[in-house]
C-alpha positions as CSV (number, residue, x, y, z in Angstrom):
1,M,-23.4,14.0,27.9
2,S,-20.3,16.0,27.0
3,C,-20.5,19.7,26.3
4,P,-17.9,22.2,24.8
5,R,-15.9,23.4,27.7
6,P,-17.0,27.1,27.6
7,W,-20.6,26.0,28.2
8,T,-19.9,23.6,31.1
9,F,-20.5,26.1,33.9
10,L,-23.5,27.7,32.2
11,V,-25.2,24.3,31.8
12,L,-24.6,23.5,35.5
13,A,-25.9,26.9,36.5
14,L,-29.1,26.6,34.5
15,F,-29.6,23.1,35.9
16,L,-29.3,24.3,39.5
17,L,-31.4,27.5,39.2
18,P,-34.7,27.6,41.1
19,P,-37.8,28.3,39.0
20,A,-37.9,32.0,39.8
21,A,-34.3,32.4,38.8
22,T,-34.8,30.5,35.6
23,A,-37.7,32.8,34.7
24,A,-35.5,35.8,35.4
25,A,-32.8,34.3,33.1
26,T,-35.3,34.2,30.2
27,E,-36.5,37.8,30.5
28,G,-35.7,39.8,27.5
29,D,-35.5,36.8,25.1
30,P,-38.2,37.6,22.5
31,V,-38.3,34.0,21.3
32,V,-38.9,32.5,24.7
33,S,-41.5,35.2,25.5
34,V,-43.5,34.3,22.4
35,L,-43.1,30.6,23.0
36,E,-44.4,31.2,26.6
37,R,-47.6,32.9,25.3
38,A,-48.2,30.3,22.6
39,A,-47.6,27.2,24.7
40,S,-50.5,25.2,26.1
41,P,-49.5,23.3,29.3
42,L,-50.3,19.6,29.6
43,R,-51.7,18.5,33.0
44,T,-49.9,15.1,32.9
45,A,-48.1,12.7,30.6
46,E,-50.1,9.8,32.0
47,P,-53.4,8.5,30.5
48,G,-56.6,8.9,32.5
49,G,-58.4,11.7,34.1
50,D,-59.5,15.1,32.7
51,V,-58.5,15.7,29.0
52,G,-59.4,19.3,28.7
53,D,-55.7,20.1,28.3
54,L,-55.6,18.0,25.1
55,R,-58.0,20.3,23.3
56,P,-55.1,22.1,21.5
57,V,-54.1,18.7,20.1
58,G,-57.7,18.1,18.9
59,R,-57.7,21.5,17.2
60,A,-54.4,20.8,15.5
61,V,-55.6,17.4,14.3
62,G,-58.7,18.9,12.7
63,G,-60.0,16.5,10.0
64,A,-56.7,14.6,9.6
65,V,-57.2,10.8,8.9
66,V,-53.7,9.9,10.0
67,V,-51.8,11.6,12.9
68,G,-48.2,10.7,13.4
69,M,-46.7,11.0,16.9
70,G,-43.0,10.8,17.2
71,E,-40.4,10.3,19.9
72,A,-36.9,11.5,20.4
73,T,-36.0,8.2,21.9
74,H,-37.6,4.7,21.6
75,G,-37.0,4.0,25.3
76,S,-38.5,6.8,27.4
77,H,-41.7,6.3,29.5
78,E,-43.4,9.6,28.9
79,F,-43.2,9.4,25.1
80,L,-45.2,6.2,25.2
81,T,-47.7,7.3,27.8
82,V,-48.4,10.7,26.1
83,K,-49.2,8.7,22.9
84,D,-51.5,6.4,24.9
85,R,-53.2,9.5,26.5
86,V,-53.6,11.2,23.1
87,F,-54.9,8.1,21.5
88,R,-57.6,7.5,24.1
89,Y,-58.6,11.2,23.7
90,L,-58.8,10.9,19.9
91,V,-60.8,7.6,20.2
92,E,-63.3,9.0,22.6
93,S,-63.7,12.6,21.2
94,R,-62.5,12.4,17.5
95,G,-63.6,9.0,16.2
96,F,-60.1,7.5,15.8
97,R,-60.2,3.7,15.7
98,T,-56.7,2.4,15.0
99,F,-53.3,2.6,16.8
100,A,-50.4,1.9,14.4
101,L,-47.0,1.1,15.8
102,E,-43.6,1.1,14.2
103,T,-43.4,-2.6,14.4
104,A,-43.9,-5.7,12.3
105,W,-47.2,-6.1,10.4
106,S,-47.5,-9.7,11.6
107,T,-47.1,-8.6,15.2
108,G,-49.8,-6.0,14.7
109,A,-52.1,-8.8,13.3
110,R,-51.5,-10.9,16.4
111,L,-52.2,-8.0,18.8
112,D,-55.2,-6.9,16.7
113,D,-56.7,-10.4,17.3
114,Y,-56.3,-9.9,21.0
115,V,-57.7,-6.3,21.2
116,V,-60.7,-7.2,18.9
117,H,-61.4,-10.8,19.8
118,G,-59.5,-11.5,23.0
119,K,-57.4,-14.2,21.2
120,G,-54.0,-14.9,22.6
121,D,-51.9,-13.5,25.5
122,P,-50.5,-10.1,24.8
123,R,-47.6,-10.6,27.2
124,R,-46.6,-13.7,25.2
125,I,-47.1,-12.0,21.9
126,M,-44.9,-9.1,22.9
127,R,-42.3,-11.4,24.4
128,E,-42.1,-13.6,21.3
129,D,-42.3,-10.8,18.6
130,F,-40.6,-7.8,20.3
131,Q,-37.0,-9.0,19.9
132,Y,-33.8,-7.6,18.4
133,T,-34.8,-4.5,16.3
134,Y,-38.2,-4.4,18.1
135,A,-37.0,-5.1,21.6
136,L,-37.8,-1.7,22.9
137,N,-41.5,-2.2,22.1
138,N,-41.7,-4.9,24.8
139,T,-42.8,-2.5,27.6
140,A,-45.3,-2.2,30.4
141,E,-46.4,1.1,28.7
142,N,-47.4,-0.6,25.5
143,L,-49.0,-3.5,27.3
144,A,-51.2,-1.0,29.3
145,L,-52.3,0.6,26.0
146,V,-53.2,-2.8,24.5
147,E,-55.1,-3.8,27.6
148,W,-57.0,-0.5,27.5
149,M,-57.9,-1.2,23.8
150,R,-59.2,-4.6,24.8
151,A,-61.3,-3.2,27.6
152,Y,-62.7,-0.5,25.3
153,N,-63.7,-3.2,22.8
154,R,-65.5,-5.2,25.5
155,E,-67.7,-2.2,26.0
156,H,-68.0,-1.3,22.3
157,P,-68.1,-4.6,20.4
158,G,-69.9,-3.1,17.5
159,D,-67.3,-0.3,17.0
160,P,-63.9,-1.7,18.0
161,V,-60.5,-0.1,18.0
162,R,-57.8,-1.9,16.1
163,F,-54.1,-2.4,16.3
164,M,-51.7,-2.5,13.4
165,G,-48.0,-2.7,12.7
166,D,-46.7,-0.9,9.7
167,D,-43.2,-2.3,9.3
168,W,-41.6,-5.3,7.5
169,G,-38.5,-6.2,9.6
170,Y,-40.0,-9.5,10.7
171,T,-42.9,-11.5,9.4
172,G,-44.0,-14.2,11.8
173,P,-45.3,-17.7,10.9
174,E,-48.9,-16.7,11.4
175,L,-48.8,-14.5,8.2
176,Y,-47.5,-17.4,6.1
177,D,-50.2,-19.6,7.6
178,R,-53.0,-17.1,6.8
179,V,-51.8,-17.0,3.1
180,T,-51.4,-20.7,2.6
181,E,-54.7,-21.6,4.4
182,Y,-56.5,-19.1,2.1
183,V,-54.9,-20.7,-0.9
184,A,-55.8,-24.2,0.3
185,R,-59.4,-23.1,0.6
186,V,-59.9,-21.3,-2.7
187,R,-57.1,-22.7,-4.9
188,P,-56.0,-26.0,-3.5
189,D,-54.2,-26.8,-6.7
190,L,-51.7,-24.0,-5.9
191,V,-50.7,-25.3,-2.5
192,P,-47.6,-27.2,-3.6
193,R,-46.5,-24.1,-5.6
194,F,-46.8,-21.8,-2.5
195,E,-45.0,-24.3,-0.3
196,E,-42.1,-24.3,-2.8
197,L,-42.1,-20.5,-3.1
198,Y,-42.2,-19.9,0.6
199,R,-39.6,-22.6,1.3
200,G,-37.2,-21.6,4.1
201,L,-39.0,-18.4,4.8
202,R,-41.6,-19.2,7.4
203,P,-39.9,-18.7,10.8
204,T,-39.3,-21.7,13.0
205,V,-37.0,-20.0,15.6
206,P,-37.5,-17.0,17.9
207,S,-37.9,-13.7,16.0
208,G,-34.6,-12.2,17.1
209,V,-32.7,-15.3,16.0
210,Y,-34.6,-15.3,12.7
211,Q,-33.8,-11.7,11.9
212,K,-30.1,-12.1,12.6
213,A,-29.9,-15.3,10.7
214,Y,-31.7,-13.8,7.7
215,L,-29.2,-10.9,7.6
216,A,-26.3,-13.4,7.8
217,R,-27.4,-15.2,4.6
218,P,-25.4,-14.4,1.4
219,L,-26.8,-11.5,-0.6
220,S,-27.5,-13.7,-3.6
221,E,-29.6,-16.1,-1.4
222,R,-31.6,-13.2,0.1
223,R,-32.4,-11.9,-3.4
224,E,-33.4,-15.3,-4.6
225,M,-35.8,-15.5,-1.7
226,A,-37.3,-12.1,-2.6
227,S,-37.7,-13.4,-6.2
228,R,-39.8,-16.3,-4.9
229,T,-42.0,-14.1,-2.6
230,G,-42.6,-11.9,-5.6
231,R,-43.8,-14.8,-7.7
232,A,-46.1,-16.0,-4.8
233,L,-47.6,-12.5,-4.7
234,K,-48.2,-12.5,-8.4
235,L,-50.1,-15.8,-8.2
236,L,-52.5,-14.1,-5.7
237,E,-53.2,-10.9,-7.6
238,S,-56.3,-12.1,-9.4
239,P,-59.2,-12.8,-7.0
240,V,-61.1,-16.0,-7.3
241,P,-64.6,-15.5,-8.9
242,G,-67.2,-15.6,-6.3
243,G,-64.7,-15.2,-3.5
244,E,-65.1,-13.0,-0.5
245,V,-63.6,-9.6,-1.4
246,G,-62.6,-8.6,2.1
247,A,-60.8,-11.9,2.9
248,F,-59.0,-11.7,-0.5
249,A,-57.8,-8.1,0.1
250,E,-56.5,-9.0,3.6
251,V,-54.7,-12.1,2.4
252,L,-53.2,-10.2,-0.6
253,R,-51.9,-7.6,1.8
254,H,-50.3,-10.3,4.0
255,A,-48.6,-11.7,0.9
256,T,-47.5,-8.2,0.0
257,V,-45.9,-7.8,3.4
258,I,-44.2,-11.1,3.1
259,H,-42.7,-9.8,-0.1
260,Q,-41.8,-6.5,1.6
261,T,-39.8,-8.4,4.2
262,A,-37.9,-10.4,1.6
263,T,-37.3,-7.4,-0.6
264,G,-36.1,-5.4,2.4
265,Y,-33.5,-8.0,3.3
266,G,-32.5,-8.1,-0.4
267,F,-30.6,-4.8,-0.2
268,D,-26.8,-4.8,0.1
269,F,-26.2,-3.4,3.5
270,E,-22.4,-3.3,2.9
271,D,-23.0,-0.6,0.3
272,P,-23.8,2.8,1.8
273,R,-25.8,3.8,-1.2
274,Q,-27.9,0.7,-0.9
275,V,-28.4,1.4,2.8
276,A,-29.8,4.8,2.1
277,E,-32.0,3.4,-0.6
278,A,-33.2,0.6,1.8
279,M,-34.1,3.2,4.4
280,R,-36.0,5.3,1.9
281,W,-37.8,2.2,0.7
282,R,-38.6,1.2,4.2
283,D,-40.3,4.5,5.0
284,G,-42.2,4.4,1.7
285,V,-43.4,0.9,2.5
286,M,-44.5,1.9,6.0
287,A,-46.4,4.8,4.6
288,D,-48.1,2.5,2.0
289,N,-49.1,0.0,4.7
290,V,-50.7,2.8,6.8
291,V,-52.6,4.2,3.8
292,W,-53.8,0.7,2.8
293,W,-55.2,0.2,6.3
294,H,-57.0,3.6,6.2
295,E,-58.5,2.9,2.8
296,H,-59.6,-0.6,3.7
297,T,-61.0,0.1,7.2
298,G,-62.0,3.7,6.8
299,H,-60.4,4.3,10.2
300,R,-58.7,7.4,11.4
301,I,-55.3,6.3,12.7
302,L,-52.8,7.4,15.3
303,L,-49.3,6.4,14.0
304,A,-46.6,6.0,16.6
305,G,-42.9,6.0,15.5
306,H,-39.6,7.8,15.9
307,N,-39.5,11.6,15.1
308,N,-37.2,10.7,12.2
309,H,-39.9,8.7,10.5
310,I,-43.1,10.7,11.2
311,G,-41.7,14.1,10.5
312,Y,-41.4,15.7,7.1
313,E,-37.6,16.2,6.8
314,P,-35.0,13.5,7.6
315,E,-32.4,14.2,10.3
316,D,-29.6,12.9,7.9
317,P,-30.6,12.8,4.2
318,K,-27.5,10.7,3.4
319,V,-28.9,7.9,5.6
320,L,-32.6,8.4,5.1
321,P,-33.3,10.4,2.0
322,R,-37.1,10.6,2.5
323,T,-39.3,10.0,5.6
324,Q,-42.5,8.2,6.1
325,G,-44.1,11.5,7.1
326,A,-43.2,13.0,3.7
327,F,-44.6,10.0,1.9
328,L,-47.8,10.3,3.9
329,R,-48.1,14.0,3.1
330,D,-47.7,13.1,-0.6
331,R,-50.5,10.6,-0.4
332,L,-52.9,12.3,2.0
333,G,-52.1,16.0,1.8
334,G,-53.7,17.8,4.7
335,G,-55.1,14.5,5.8
336,Y,-51.8,13.8,7.6
337,V,-50.6,15.7,10.7
338,S,-47.2,15.2,12.3
339,I,-46.6,15.7,16.0
340,G,-42.9,15.8,17.2
341,L,-42.0,15.0,20.8
342,T,-38.8,16.4,22.4
343,F,-37.3,16.4,25.9
344,G,-34.9,18.4,28.0
345,R,-33.2,15.8,30.1
346,G,-33.7,12.4,31.7
347,A,-33.3,8.7,30.9
348,F,-34.1,6.2,28.3
349,K,-33.4,2.5,27.4
350,A,-31.2,1.7,24.5
351,T,-28.6,-1.0,23.8
352,D,-24.9,-0.4,23.8
353,P,-23.3,0.5,20.4
354,E,-22.5,-3.2,19.8
355,E,-26.2,-4.1,20.5
356,T,-25.1,-6.7,23.1
357,R,-26.8,-5.3,26.2
358,M,-29.9,-3.2,27.0
359,L,-28.9,-0.4,29.3
360,T,-30.4,2.7,30.9
361,H,-28.8,5.9,29.7
362,T,-29.2,9.3,31.4
363,V,-28.5,12.7,29.8
364,G,-28.4,16.1,31.4
365,P,-29.7,19.5,30.2
366,A,-29.6,20.2,26.4
367,R,-26.6,22.3,25.5
368,P,-27.1,26.0,24.6
369,G,-27.8,26.6,20.9
370,G,-29.9,23.5,20.6
371,N,-33.7,23.4,20.2
372,E,-34.3,21.7,23.5
373,H,-32.3,24.2,25.4
374,T,-34.7,27.0,24.3
375,L,-37.8,24.9,24.6
376,D,-36.8,24.0,28.2
377,R,-36.8,27.7,29.1
378,V,-40.6,27.9,28.8
379,R,-42.0,27.6,32.3
380,H,-44.3,24.6,31.8
381,D,-43.0,21.1,32.7
382,R,-44.8,19.8,29.6
383,Y,-46.7,21.6,26.9
384,V,-48.1,21.7,23.4
385,L,-47.0,24.2,20.7
386,D,-48.3,24.7,17.2
387,P,-45.5,26.0,15.0
388,R,-48.0,26.9,12.3
389,T,-49.7,29.6,14.4
390,V,-46.9,31.0,16.6
391,P,-46.1,34.7,16.0
392,A,-42.8,36.0,14.9
393,P,-39.9,35.9,16.0
394,A,-40.7,32.3,17.3
395,R,-41.9,31.2,13.8
396,H,-38.5,32.2,12.3
397,W,-36.8,30.4,15.2
398,L,-38.8,27.2,14.7
399,G,-38.0,27.4,10.9
400,T,-34.3,27.4,11.5
401,A,-32.3,24.2,11.7
402,R,-30.3,23.7,14.9
403,P,-29.0,20.7,17.0
404,T,-31.8,18.4,18.2
405,R,-31.5,15.1,20.1
406,S,-32.3,11.9,18.4
407,V,-31.7,8.4,19.9
408,G,-32.5,5.2,18.1
409,T,-32.2,1.6,19.4
410,A,-28.5,1.9,20.3
411,Y,-26.6,4.6,22.3
412,P,-24.3,6.4,21.9
413,E,-23.9,6.4,18.2
414,E,-21.6,8.4,16.0
415,R,-24.2,11.2,16.1
416,N,-27.1,11.7,18.5
417,E,-27.8,15.3,17.6
418,F,-28.9,16.6,14.1
419,D,-29.7,20.0,12.7
420,I,-33.5,20.0,12.5
421,A,-35.9,22.8,11.9
422,L,-38.8,21.8,14.1
423,G,-41.3,24.1,12.3
424,R,-40.6,22.5,9.0
425,C,-40.6,18.9,10.3
426,F,-43.7,18.9,12.5
427,D,-47.2,20.4,12.5
428,L,-47.3,20.3,16.3
429,L,-44.8,19.9,19.1
430,I,-45.0,18.4,22.5
431,H,-42.1,19.2,24.8
432,L,-41.4,17.4,28.0
433,K,-38.7,18.8,30.3
434,R,-38.0,15.5,32.0
435,V,-38.4,11.8,31.0
436,R,-37.5,8.5,32.6
437,A,-36.7,5.1,31.1
438,V,-39.5,2.8,30.0
439,D,-40.4,-0.3,32.0
440,L,-39.3,-3.3,29.9
441,L,-41.2,-6.5,30.4
442,P,-39.5,-9.8,31.1
443,T,-38.0,-11.5,28.0
444,A,-38.4,-15.1,29.3
């Protein structure tokens, strides 16, 4: 990480200071002093063991039905394990029953079959589906969460936890099969029509190859495919008299997601205005999928995604005009709570800028003037902070936009810091001073 030259020696000095010297360096800073008093330390970032330190999270969650937990990078171990730890706590003490991941709806359906019914092999599902844009989900950390969910359901078969994906970037063959099998059962006369409308859409190649090939199609072809999935959805919108309502609602949603995928690929990604509209549309769709799940299952949901999606304000409105978190707040009001996760230094997985290789990247201490630099001066290695209840002057500090790290699937990008007001973006913060890279699972 590069820093402006005047700050170089200060950053190195802070990095080398022992804890006592660091504490001395923060004396007299009213913001840090208030943050110190307001912060609740976390015992560990790893799941298991005593959960008394998570009570501040439980209080902040209150009666929310959807809790979004973010991450400053997709590829850091502790961001995933903290979410795992919080989810287990919310399941066992707050009645939460669904884990929602920023991944494809169809992948969520496959993993849900495993955690609820024991169907399939989660390693194989993750290997097959977590490719290209979702490659950073293929981790040992996510597998451990899925296996815990399966173990929980063996002990609680009458009250299972569920897994869902809220995104549309890839729709696997299983979803097409579920729709067409339902049609064959209740309206066999429509089977030829659906086969024609879904022609060329059902994946027959690995998911990463499929996604790249779809994007490579001419725009006119992609839009014609979206027109066909829209017509297929229209054919399903009237339930068959005497049909099973739950099965119909589920299949209708599968057809909706198929249409979401085709519609999403129908944007012109050569036009910056269309890119921004596609990003806004994506976040709105992800929010809608989460709300649908809540309304149809009655479940309280922990939603896992990037900070830039689960927060209330986008890091760059020109690229993403409106976030999933903002859409969820519109739909659920106080029923949605957003938790941002930040870090001081450490490592993460991300591809190179050309997206040709997956690499481990390491960054040093945050530069002075940024949010993480001040958060790192609090003495705890990891802690919870509620921006809604901190006294002044920390409340004003949290409400002021300043540089904040944000890493997506590739690194470095043109920008990896954005001016963000943490107190306006999130209802709760979890800060980790150090993180390490995730443990990726084999891809073959």
